[in-house]
Every structure is written in C-alpha cells, then in structure tokens.
mmCIF file of the N, C-alpha and C atoms, coordinates in Angstrom:
data_MODEL
# 
_entry.id   MODEL 
# 
loop_
_atom_site.group_PDB 
_atom_site.id 
_atom_site.type_symbol 
_atom_site.label_atom_id 
_atom_site.label_alt_id 
_atom_site.label_comp_id 
_atom_site.label_asym_id 
_atom_site.label_entity_id 
_atom_site.label_seq_id 
_atom_site.pdbx_PDB_ins_code 
_atom_site.Cartn_x 
_atom_site.Cartn_y 
_atom_site.Cartn_z 
_atom_site.occupancy 
_atom_site.B_iso_or_equiv 
_atom_site.pdbx_formal_charge 
_atom_site.auth_seq_id 
_atom_site.auth_comp_id 
_atom_site.auth_asym_id 
_atom_site.auth_atom_id 
_atom_site.pdbx_PDB_model_num 
ATOM 1   N N  . MET A 1 1  ? -3.756  12.569  -5.520  1.00 0.00 ? 1  MET A N  1 
ATOM 2   C CA . MET A 1 1  ? -2.907  12.015  -4.491  1.00 0.00 ? 1  MET A CA 1 
ATOM 3   C C  . MET A 1 1  ? -1.860  13.059  -4.120  1.00 0.00 ? 1  MET A C  1 
ATOM 4   N N  . ARG A 1 2  ? -1.478  13.024  -2.863  1.00 0.00 ? 2  ARG A N  1 
ATOM 5   C CA . ARG A 1 2  ? -0.432  13.928  -2.416  1.00 0.00 ? 2  ARG A CA 1 
ATOM 6   C C  . ARG A 1 2  ? 0.714   13.093  -1.850  1.00 0.00 ? 2  ARG A C  1 
ATOM 7   N N  . GLN A 1 3  ? 1.897   13.686  -1.793  1.00 0.00 ? 3  GLN A N  1 
ATOM 8   C CA . GLN A 1 3  ? 3.060   13.003  -1.231  1.00 0.00 ? 3  GLN A CA 1 
ATOM 9   C C  . GLN A 1 3  ? 3.356   13.549  0.155   1.00 0.00 ? 3  GLN A C  1 
ATOM 10  N N  . ARG A 1 4  ? 3.898   12.694  1.008   1.00 0.00 ? 4  ARG A N  1 
ATOM 11  C CA . ARG A 1 4  ? 4.383   13.098  2.324   1.00 0.00 ? 4  ARG A CA 1 
ATOM 12  C C  . ARG A 1 4  ? 5.383   12.057  2.802   1.00 0.00 ? 4  ARG A C  1 
ATOM 13  N N  . ARG A 1 5  ? 6.028   12.347  3.898   1.00 0.00 ? 5  ARG A N  1 
ATOM 14  C CA . ARG A 1 5  ? 6.940   11.394  4.529   1.00 0.00 ? 5  ARG A CA 1 
ATOM 15  C C  . ARG A 1 5  ? 6.130   10.455  5.422   1.00 0.00 ? 5  ARG A C  1 
ATOM 16  N N  . CYS A 1 6  ? 6.591   9.209   5.529   1.00 0.00 ? 6  CYS A N  1 
ATOM 17  C CA . CYS A 1 6  ? 5.971   8.257   6.446   1.00 0.00 ? 6  CYS A CA 1 
ATOM 18  C C  . CYS A 1 6  ? 6.068   8.834   7.858   1.00 0.00 ? 6  CYS A C  1 
ATOM 19  N N  . GLU A 1 7  ? 5.022   8.666   8.630   1.00 0.00 ? 7  GLU A N  1 
ATOM 20  C CA . GLU A 1 7  ? 4.975   9.220   9.981   1.00 0.00 ? 7  GLU A CA 1 
ATOM 21  C C  . GLU A 1 7  ? 5.863   8.470   10.968  1.00 0.00 ? 7  GLU A C  1 
ATOM 22  N N  . VAL A 1 8  ? 6.332   7.295   10.592  1.00 0.00 ? 8  VAL A N  1 
ATOM 23  C CA . VAL A 1 8  ? 7.213   6.519   11.460  1.00 0.00 ? 8  VAL A CA 1 
ATOM 24  C C  . VAL A 1 8  ? 8.617   7.096   11.335  1.00 0.00 ? 8  VAL A C  1 
ATOM 25  N N  . ARG A 1 9  ? 9.138   7.652   12.410  1.00 0.00 ? 9  ARG A N  1 
ATOM 26  C CA . ARG A 1 9  ? 10.423  8.355   12.381  1.00 0.00 ? 9  ARG A CA 1 
ATOM 27  C C  . ARG A 1 9  ? 11.537  7.476   11.837  1.00 0.00 ? 9  ARG A C  1 
ATOM 28  N N  . GLU A 1 10 ? 11.578  6.209   12.214  1.00 0.00 ? 10 GLU A N  1 
ATOM 29  C CA . GLU A 1 10 ? 12.637  5.301   11.775  1.00 0.00 ? 10 GLU A CA 1 
ATOM 30  C C  . GLU A 1 10 ? 12.527  4.949   10.297  1.00 0.00 ? 10 GLU A C  1 
ATOM 31  N N  . CYS A 1 11 ? 11.388  5.178   9.682   1.00 0.00 ? 11 CYS A N  1 
ATOM 32  C CA . CYS A 1 11 ? 11.171  4.848   8.273   1.00 0.00 ? 11 CYS A CA 1 
ATOM 33  C C  . CYS A 1 11 ? 11.473  6.060   7.401   1.00 0.00 ? 11 CYS A C  1 
ATOM 34  N N  . GLY A 1 12 ? 10.632  7.066   7.481   1.00 0.00 ? 12 GLY A N  1 
ATOM 35  C CA . GLY A 1 12 ? 10.850  8.302   6.730   1.00 0.00 ? 12 GLY A CA 1 
ATOM 36  C C  . GLY A 1 12 ? 10.705  8.203   5.225   1.00 0.00 ? 12 GLY A C  1 
ATOM 37  N N  . ALA A 1 13 ? 10.136  7.121   4.724   1.00 0.00 ? 13 ALA A N  1 
ATOM 38  C CA . ALA A 1 13 ? 9.962   6.964   3.277   1.00 0.00 ? 13 ALA A CA 1 
ATOM 39  C C  . ALA A 1 13 ? 8.970   7.986   2.737   1.00 0.00 ? 13 ALA A C  1 
ATOM 40  N N  . THR A 1 14 ? 9.135   8.344   1.481   1.00 0.00 ? 14 THR A N  1 
ATOM 41  C CA . THR A 1 14 ? 8.149   9.179   0.803   1.00 0.00 ? 14 THR A CA 1 
ATOM 42  C C  . THR A 1 14 ? 7.015   8.283   0.339   1.00 0.00 ? 14 THR A C  1 
ATOM 43  N N  . VAL A 1 15 ? 5.785   8.650   0.686   1.00 0.00 ? 15 VAL A N  1 
ATOM 44  C CA . VAL A 1 15 ? 4.616   7.853   0.325   1.00 0.00 ? 15 VAL A CA 1 
ATOM 45  C C  . VAL A 1 15 ? 3.592   8.731   -0.378  1.00 0.00 ? 15 VAL A C  1 
ATOM 46  N N  . LEU A 1 16 ? 2.711   8.094   -1.113  1.00 0.00 ? 16 LEU A N  1 
ATOM 47  C CA . LEU A 1 16 ? 1.553   8.764   -1.691  1.00 0.00 ? 16 LEU A CA 1 
ATOM 48  C C  . LEU A 1 16 ? 0.391   8.540   -0.743  1.00 0.00 ? 16 LEU A C  1 
ATOM 49  N N  . VAL A 1 17 ? -0.418  9.555   -0.541  1.00 0.00 ? 17 VAL A N  1 
ATOM 50  C CA . VAL A 1 17 ? -1.615  9.394   0.288   1.00 0.00 ? 17 VAL A CA 1 
ATOM 51  C C  . VAL A 1 17 ? -2.813  9.491   -0.636  1.00 0.00 ? 17 VAL A C  1 
ATOM 52  N N  . ALA A 1 18 ? -3.614  8.427   -0.643  1.00 0.00 ? 18 ALA A N  1 
ATOM 53  C CA . ALA A 1 18 ? -4.781  8.373   -1.520  1.00 0.00 ? 18 ALA A CA 1 
ATOM 54  C C  . ALA A 1 18 ? -5.993  7.937   -0.700  1.00 0.00 ? 18 ALA A C  1 
ATOM 55  N N  . GLU A 1 19 ? -7.165  8.306   -1.164  1.00 0.00 ? 19 GLU A N  1 
ATOM 56  C CA . GLU A 1 19 ? -8.390  7.848   -0.527  1.00 0.00 ? 19 GLU A CA 1 
ATOM 57  C C  . GLU A 1 19 ? -8.787  6.516   -1.160  1.00 0.00 ? 19 GLU A C  1 
ATOM 58  N N  . VAL A 1 20 ? -8.888  5.491   -0.321  1.00 0.00 ? 20 VAL A N  1 
ATOM 59  C CA . VAL A 1 20 ? -9.265  4.150   -0.774  1.00 0.00 ? 20 VAL A CA 1 
ATOM 60  C C  . VAL A 1 20 ? -10.434 3.697   0.088   1.00 0.00 ? 20 VAL A C  1 
ATOM 61  N N  . ASP A 1 21 ? -11.557 3.402   -0.528  1.00 0.00 ? 21 ASP A N  1 
ATOM 62  C CA . ASP A 1 21 ? -12.766 2.992   0.201   1.00 0.00 ? 21 ASP A CA 1 
ATOM 63  C C  . ASP A 1 21 ? -13.116 3.984   1.310   1.00 0.00 ? 21 ASP A C  1 
ATOM 64  N N  . GLY A 1 22 ? -12.928 5.280   1.032   1.00 0.00 ? 22 GLY A N  1 
ATOM 65  C CA . GLY A 1 22 ? -13.333 6.316   1.961   1.00 0.00 ? 22 GLY A CA 1 
ATOM 66  C C  . GLY A 1 22 ? -12.352 6.646   3.066   1.00 0.00 ? 22 GLY A C  1 
ATOM 67  N N  . LYS A 1 23 ? -11.161 6.031   3.060   1.00 0.00 ? 23 LYS A N  1 
ATOM 68  C CA . LYS A 1 23 ? -10.194 6.393   4.092   1.00 0.00 ? 23 LYS A CA 1 
ATOM 69  C C  . LYS A 1 23 ? -8.821  6.634   3.470   1.00 0.00 ? 23 LYS A C  1 
ATOM 70  N N  . ALA A 1 24 ? -8.023  7.474   4.127   1.00 0.00 ? 24 ALA A N  1 
ATOM 71  C CA . ALA A 1 24 ? -6.696  7.811   3.628   1.00 0.00 ? 24 ALA A CA 1 
ATOM 72  C C  . ALA A 1 24 ? -5.753  6.633   3.834   1.00 0.00 ? 24 ALA A C  1 
ATOM 73  N N  . VAL A 1 25 ? -5.033  6.272   2.772   1.00 0.00 ? 25 VAL A N  1 
ATOM 74  C CA . VAL A 1 25 ? -4.104  5.144   2.821   1.00 0.00 ? 25 VAL A CA 1 
ATOM 75  C C  . VAL A 1 25 ? -2.771  5.601   2.251   1.00 0.00 ? 25 VAL A C  1 
ATOM 76  N N  . ALA A 1 26 ? -1.682  5.265   2.956   1.00 0.00 ? 26 ALA A N  1 
ATOM 77  C CA . ALA A 1 26 ? -0.334  5.556   2.464   1.00 0.00 ? 26 ALA A CA 1 
ATOM 78  C C  . ALA A 1 26 ? 0.083   4.441   1.509   1.00 0.00 ? 26 ALA A C  1 
ATOM 79  N N  . LEU A 1 27 ? 0.570   4.829   0.329   1.00 0.00 ? 27 LEU A N  1 
ATOM 80  C CA . LEU A 1 27 ? 0.967   3.876   -0.705  1.00 0.00 ? 27 LEU A CA 1 
ATOM 81  C C  . LEU A 1 27 ? 2.420   4.108   -1.091  1.00 0.00 ? 27 LEU A C  1 
ATOM 82  N N  . ASN A 1 28 ? 3.133   3.022   -1.407  1.00 0.00 ? 28 ASN A N  1 
ATOM 83  C CA . ASN A 1 28 ? 4.477   3.174   -1.960  1.00 0.00 ? 28 ASN A CA 1 
ATOM 84  C C  . ASN A 1 28 ? 4.335   3.794   -3.340  1.00 0.00 ? 28 ASN A C  1 
ATOM 85  N N  . PRO A 1 29 ? 5.205   4.750   -3.703  1.00 0.00 ? 29 PRO A N  1 
ATOM 86  C CA . PRO A 1 29 ? 5.019   5.503   -4.946  1.00 0.00 ? 29 PRO A CA 1 
ATOM 87  C C  . PRO A 1 29 ? 5.446   4.793   -6.234  1.00 0.00 ? 29 PRO A C  1 
ATOM 88  N N  . THR A 1 30 ? 5.800   3.523   -6.153  1.00 0.00 ? 30 THR A N  1 
ATOM 89  C CA . THR A 1 30 ? 6.236   2.783   -7.334  1.00 0.00 ? 30 THR A CA 1 
ATOM 90  C C  . THR A 1 30 ? 5.157   1.796   -7.765  1.00 0.00 ? 30 THR A C  1 
ATOM 91  N N  . LEU A 1 31 ? 4.782   1.837   -9.038  1.00 0.00 ? 31 LEU A N  1 
ATOM 92  C CA . LEU A 1 31 ? 3.807   0.865   -9.554  1.00 0.00 ? 31 LEU A CA 1 
ATOM 93  C C  . LEU A 1 31 ? 4.429   -0.523  -9.561  1.00 0.00 ? 31 LEU A C  1 
ATOM 94  N N  . ILE A 1 32 ? 3.641   -1.523  -9.158  1.00 0.00 ? 32 ILE A N  1 
ATOM 95  C CA . ILE A 1 32 ? 4.096   -2.910  -9.161  1.00 0.00 ? 32 ILE A CA 1 
ATOM 96  C C  . ILE A 1 32 ? 3.048   -3.780  -9.847  1.00 0.00 ? 32 ILE A C  1 
ATOM 97  N N  . ASP A 1 33 ? 3.437   -4.984  -10.235 1.00 0.00 ? 33 ASP A N  1 
ATOM 98  C CA . ASP A 1 33 ? 2.501   -5.967  -10.776 1.00 0.00 ? 33 ASP A CA 1 
ATOM 99  C C  . ASP A 1 33 ? 1.889   -6.741  -9.614  1.00 0.00 ? 33 ASP A C  1 
ATOM 100 N N  . VAL A 1 34 ? 0.562   -6.911  -9.664  1.00 0.00 ? 34 VAL A N  1 
ATOM 101 C CA . VAL A 1 34 ? -0.169  -7.610  -8.615  1.00 0.00 ? 34 VAL A CA 1 
ATOM 102 C C  . VAL A 1 34 ? -1.123  -8.596  -9.267  1.00 0.00 ? 34 VAL A C  1 
ATOM 103 N N  . ALA A 1 35 ? -1.205  -9.804  -8.728  1.00 0.00 ? 35 ALA A N  1 
ATOM 104 C CA . ALA A 1 35 ? -2.165  -10.801 -9.212  1.00 0.00 ? 35 ALA A CA 1 
ATOM 105 C C  . ALA A 1 35 ? -3.483  -10.592 -8.469  1.00 0.00 ? 35 ALA A C  1 
ATOM 106 N N  . VAL A 1 36 ? -4.567  -10.375 -9.222  1.00 0.00 ? 36 VAL A N  1 
ATOM 107 C CA . VAL A 1 36 ? -5.885  -10.095 -8.644  1.00 0.00 ? 36 VAL A CA 1 
ATOM 108 C C  . VAL A 1 36 ? -6.885  -11.095 -9.211  1.00 0.00 ? 36 VAL A C  1 
ATOM 109 N N  . PRO A 1 37 ? -7.685  -11.744 -8.341  1.00 0.00 ? 37 PRO A N  1 
ATOM 110 C CA . PRO A 1 37 ? -8.678  -12.695 -8.845  1.00 0.00 ? 37 PRO A CA 1 
ATOM 111 C C  . PRO A 1 37 ? -9.903  -11.981 -9.414  1.00 0.00 ? 37 PRO A C  1 
ATOM 112 N N  . ASP A 1 38 ? -10.492 -12.570 -10.468 1.00 0.00 ? 38 ASP A N  1 
ATOM 113 C CA . ASP A 1 38 ? -11.752 -12.039 -10.992 1.00 0.00 ? 38 ASP A CA 1 
ATOM 114 C C  . ASP A 1 38 ? -12.906 -12.753 -10.293 1.00 0.00 ? 38 ASP A C  1 
ATOM 115 N N  . GLU A 1 39 ? -14.123 -12.508 -10.732 1.00 0.00 ? 39 GLU A N  1 
ATOM 116 C CA . GLU A 1 39 ? -15.295 -13.087 -10.071 1.00 0.00 ? 39 GLU A CA 1 
ATOM 117 C C  . GLU A 1 39 ? -15.361 -14.610 -10.169 1.00 0.00 ? 39 GLU A C  1 
ATOM 118 N N  . HIS A 1 40 ? -14.587 -15.205 -11.081 1.00 0.00 ? 40 HIS A N  1 
ATOM 119 C CA . HIS A 1 40 ? -14.564 -16.662 -11.241 1.00 0.00 ? 40 HIS A CA 1 
ATOM 120 C C  . HIS A 1 40 ? -13.347 -17.290 -10.559 1.00 0.00 ? 40 HIS A C  1 
ATOM 121 N N  . GLY A 1 41 ? -12.513 -16.471 -9.927  1.00 0.00 ? 41 GLY A N  1 
ATOM 122 C CA . GLY A 1 41 ? -11.339 -16.986 -9.224  1.00 0.00 ? 41 GLY A CA 1 
ATOM 123 C C  . GLY A 1 41 ? -10.070 -17.056 -10.054 1.00 0.00 ? 41 GLY A C  1 
ATOM 124 N N  . ALA A 1 42 ? -10.168 -16.738 -11.351 1.00 0.00 ? 42 ALA A N  1 
ATOM 125 C CA . ALA A 1 42 ? -8.981  -16.739 -12.198 1.00 0.00 ? 42 ALA A CA 1 
ATOM 126 C C  . ALA A 1 42 ? -8.132  -15.505 -11.871 1.00 0.00 ? 42 ALA A C  1 
ATOM 127 N N  . LEU A 1 43 ? -6.824  -15.680 -11.833 1.00 0.00 ? 43 LEU A N  1 
ATOM 128 C CA . LEU A 1 43 ? -5.936  -14.572 -11.508 1.00 0.00 ? 43 LEU A CA 1 
ATOM 129 C C  . LEU A 1 43 ? -5.523  -13.816 -12.763 1.00 0.00 ? 43 LEU A C  1 
ATOM 130 N N  . HIS A 1 44 ? -5.432  -12.496 -12.622 1.00 0.00 ? 44 HIS A N  1 
ATOM 131 C CA . HIS A 1 44 ? -4.992  -11.612 -13.710 1.00 0.00 ? 44 HIS A CA 1 
ATOM 132 C C  . HIS A 1 44 ? -3.973  -10.638 -13.145 1.00 0.00 ? 44 HIS A C  1 
ATOM 133 N N  . MET A 1 45 ? -2.969  -10.304 -13.933 1.00 0.00 ? 45 MET A N  1 
ATOM 134 C CA . MET A 1 45 ? -1.960  -9.344  -13.514 1.00 0.00 ? 45 MET A CA 1 
ATOM 135 C C  . MET A 1 45 ? -2.458  -7.933  -13.798 1.00 0.00 ? 45 MET A C  1 
ATOM 136 N N  . VAL A 1 46 ? -2.341  -7.054  -12.804 1.00 0.00 ? 46 VAL A N  1 
ATOM 137 C CA . VAL A 1 46 ? -2.679  -5.644  -12.948 1.00 0.00 ? 46 VAL A CA 1 
ATOM 138 C C  . VAL A 1 46 ? -1.528  -4.834  -12.361 1.00 0.00 ? 46 VAL A C  1 
ATOM 139 N N  . ARG A 1 47 ? -1.441  -3.560  -12.748 1.00 0.00 ? 47 ARG A N  1 
ATOM 140 C CA . ARG A 1 47 ? -0.435  -2.663  -12.183 1.00 0.00 ? 47 ARG A CA 1 
ATOM 141 C C  . ARG A 1 47 ? -1.119  -1.828  -11.113 1.00 0.00 ? 47 ARG A C  1 
ATOM 142 N N  . GLY A 1 48 ? -0.437  -1.643  -10.001 1.00 0.00 ? 48 GLY A N  1 
ATOM 143 C CA . GLY A 1 48 ? -1.027  -0.858  -8.931  1.00 0.00 ? 48 GLY A CA 1 
ATOM 144 C C  . GLY A 1 48 ? 0.011   -0.421  -7.918  1.00 0.00 ? 48 GLY A C  1 
ATOM 145 N N  . TYR A 1 49 ? -0.455  0.287   -6.907  1.00 0.00 ? 49 TYR A N  1 
ATOM 146 C CA . TYR A 1 49 ? 0.391   0.769   -5.824  1.00 0.00 ? 49 TYR A CA 1 
ATOM 147 C C  . TYR A 1 49 ? 0.233   -0.141  -4.610  1.00 0.00 ? 49 TYR A C  1 
ATOM 148 N N  . GLN A 1 50 ? 1.327   -0.458  -3.970  1.00 0.00 ? 50 GLN A N  1 
ATOM 149 C CA . GLN A 1 50 ? 1.331   -1.315  -2.790  1.00 0.00 ? 50 GLN A CA 1 
ATOM 150 C C  . GLN A 1 50 ? 1.112   -0.469  -1.530  1.00 0.00 ? 50 GLN A C  1 
ATOM 151 N N  . PRO A 1 51 ? 0.240   -0.917  -0.611  1.00 0.00 ? 51 PRO A N  1 
ATOM 152 C CA . PRO A 1 51 ? 0.100   -0.190  0.642   1.00 0.00 ? 51 PRO A CA 1 
ATOM 153 C C  . PRO A 1 51 ? 1.447   -0.115  1.368   1.00 0.00 ? 51 PRO A C  1 
ATOM 154 N N  . HIS A 1 52 ? 1.788   1.057   1.858   1.00 0.00 ? 52 HIS A N  1 
ATOM 155 C CA . HIS A 1 52 ? 3.081   1.243   2.510   1.00 0.00 ? 52 HIS A CA 1 
ATOM 156 C C  . HIS A 1 52 ? 3.217   0.392   3.773   1.00 0.00 ? 52 HIS A C  1 
ATOM 157 N N  . ALA A 1 53 ? 2.119   0.097   4.436   1.00 0.00 ? 53 ALA A N  1 
ATOM 158 C CA . ALA A 1 53 ? 2.168   -0.708  5.659   1.00 0.00 ? 53 ALA A CA 1 
ATOM 159 C C  . ALA A 1 53 ? 2.830   -2.059  5.431   1.00 0.00 ? 53 ALA A C  1 
ATOM 160 N N  . VAL A 1 54 ? 2.798   -2.549  4.194   1.00 0.00 ? 54 VAL A N  1 
ATOM 161 C CA . VAL A 1 54 ? 3.395   -3.848  3.873   1.00 0.00 ? 54 VAL A CA 1 
ATOM 162 C C  . VAL A 1 54 ? 4.920   -3.795  3.958   1.00 0.00 ? 54 VAL A C  1 
ATOM 163 N N  . THR A 1 55 ? 5.512   -2.644  3.703   1.00 0.00 ? 55 THR A N  1 
ATOM 164 C CA . THR A 1 55 ? 6.968   -2.538  3.643   1.00 0.00 ? 55 THR A CA 1 
ATOM 165 C C  . THR A 1 55 ? 7.570   -1.627  4.711   1.00 0.00 ? 55 THR A C  1 
ATOM 166 N N  . CYS A 1 56 ? 6.767   -0.968  5.504   1.00 0.00 ? 56 CYS A N  1 
ATOM 167 C CA . CYS A 1 56 ? 7.262   -0.024  6.511   1.00 0.00 ? 56 CYS A CA 1 
ATOM 168 C C  . CYS A 1 56 ? 8.035   -0.765  7.599   1.00 0.00 ? 56 CYS A C  1 
ATOM 169 N N  . VAL A 1 57 ? 8.992   -0.082  8.215   1.00 0.00 ? 57 VAL A N  1 
ATOM 170 C CA . VAL A 1 57 ? 9.742   -0.687  9.310   1.00 0.00 ? 57 VAL A CA 1 
ATOM 171 C C  . VAL A 1 57 ? 8.886   -0.865  10.562  1.00 0.00 ? 57 VAL A C  1 
ATOM 172 N N  . ASP A 1 58 ? 7.701   -0.267  10.595  1.00 0.00 ? 58 ASP A N  1 
ATOM 173 C CA . ASP A 1 58 ? 6.789   -0.384  11.733  1.00 0.00 ? 58 ASP A CA 1 
ATOM 174 C C  . ASP A 1 58 ? 6.117   -1.755  11.693  1.00 0.00 ? 58 ASP A C  1 
ATOM 175 N N  . ILE A 1 59 ? 6.597   -2.666  12.518  1.00 0.00 ? 59 ILE A N  1 
ATOM 176 C CA . ILE A 1 59 ? 6.076   -4.038  12.513  1.00 0.00 ? 59 ILE A CA 1 
ATOM 177 C C  . ILE A 1 59 ? 4.591   -4.075  12.867  1.00 0.00 ? 59 ILE A C  1 
ATOM 178 N N  . SER A 1 60 ? 4.127   -3.221  13.773  1.00 0.00 ? 60 SER A N  1 
ATOM 179 C CA . SER A 1 60 ? 2.705   -3.226  14.124  1.00 0.00 ? 60 SER A CA 1 
ATOM 180 C C  . SER A 1 60 ? 1.847   -2.847  12.922  1.00 0.00 ? 60 SER A C  1 
ATOM 181 N N  . ALA A 1 61 ? 2.346   -1.944  12.048  1.00 0.00 ? 61 ALA A N  1 
ATOM 182 C CA . ALA A 1 61 ? 1.609   -1.597  10.836  1.00 0.00 ? 61 ALA A CA 1 
ATOM 183 C C  . ALA A 1 61 ? 1.531   -2.788  9.897   1.00 0.00 ? 61 ALA A C  1 
ATOM 184 N N  . ARG A 1 62 ? 2.633   -3.522  9.781   1.00 0.00 ? 62 ARG A N  1 
ATOM 185 C CA . ARG A 1 62 ? 2.612   -4.721  8.929   1.00 0.00 ? 62 ARG A CA 1 
ATOM 186 C C  . ARG A 1 62 ? 1.593   -5.733  9.432   1.00 0.00 ? 62 ARG A C  1 
ATOM 187 N N  . LEU A 1 63 ? 1.602   -5.970  10.735  1.00 0.00 ? 63 LEU A N  1 
ATOM 188 C CA . LEU A 1 63 ? 0.693   -6.952  11.302  1.00 0.00 ? 63 LEU A CA 1 
ATOM 189 C C  . LEU A 1 63 ? -0.762  -6.519  11.153  1.00 0.00 ? 63 LEU A C  1 
ATOM 190 N N  . SER A 1 64 ? -1.053  -5.240  11.314  1.00 0.00 ? 64 SER A N  1 
ATOM 191 C CA . SER A 1 64 ? -2.433  -4.775  11.196  1.00 0.00 ? 64 SER A CA 1 
ATOM 192 C C  . SER A 1 64 ? -2.935  -4.838  9.753   1.00 0.00 ? 64 SER A C  1 
ATOM 193 N N  . HIS A 1 65 ? -2.022  -4.868  8.791   1.00 0.00 ? 65 HIS A N  1 
ATOM 194 C CA . HIS A 1 65 ? -2.411  -4.912  7.393   1.00 0.00 ? 65 HIS A CA 1 
ATOM 195 C C  . HIS A 1 65 ? -2.706  -6.335  6.910   1.00 0.00 ? 65 HIS A C  1 
ATOM 196 N N  . ARG A 1 66 ? -2.279  -7.337  7.664   1.00 0.00 ? 66 ARG A N  1 
ATOM 197 C CA . ARG A 1 66 ? -2.525  -8.723  7.259   1.00 0.00 ? 66 ARG A CA 1 
ATOM 198 C C  . ARG A 1 66 ? -4.016  -9.042  7.295   1.00 0.00 ? 66 ARG A C  1 
ATOM 199 N N  . PRO A 1 67 ? -4.460  -9.900  6.354   1.00 0.00 ? 67 PRO A N  1 
ATOM 200 C CA . PRO A 1 67 ? -5.889  -10.266 6.341   1.00 0.00 ? 67 PRO A CA 1 
ATOM 201 C C  . PRO A 1 67 ? -6.263  -11.137 7.534   1.00 0.00 ? 67 PRO A C  1 
# 
C-alpha cells in the first residue's frame, strides 16, 4: 500500500491506496473494528481499514459508496 493525499482539495486527508478486487481504493489509515457476517449470517468482529469515501467531505463520493 502507498500513502497519498485525498484528491478532494477541501479534504486533503492522508489515505492509503490499496488494490481491492482489482481496483485502487483509498482507505483511511486507521484500523477499526467492523462487524462482518459469515456464510451463516452470524456477525463477527474483525479489524480492517475503512474506505475513505465513507468519511470524505466529498458528498458525491459518500453517496456512490452506499450499497
């Protein structure tokens, strides 16, 4: 992973850029706890990086990241 500044001028956060499912994704550089379902639907806590689009000041990025 490499670090860079967010491309949104108003944001400017430092992000990690990683390849996820074959495409480059900006991630917040702090590990967080996330609840992830297993194949039976039971939730388990894992540590991971949050996509930066979730927290960026760019509202269009937030909206495009929603399921």
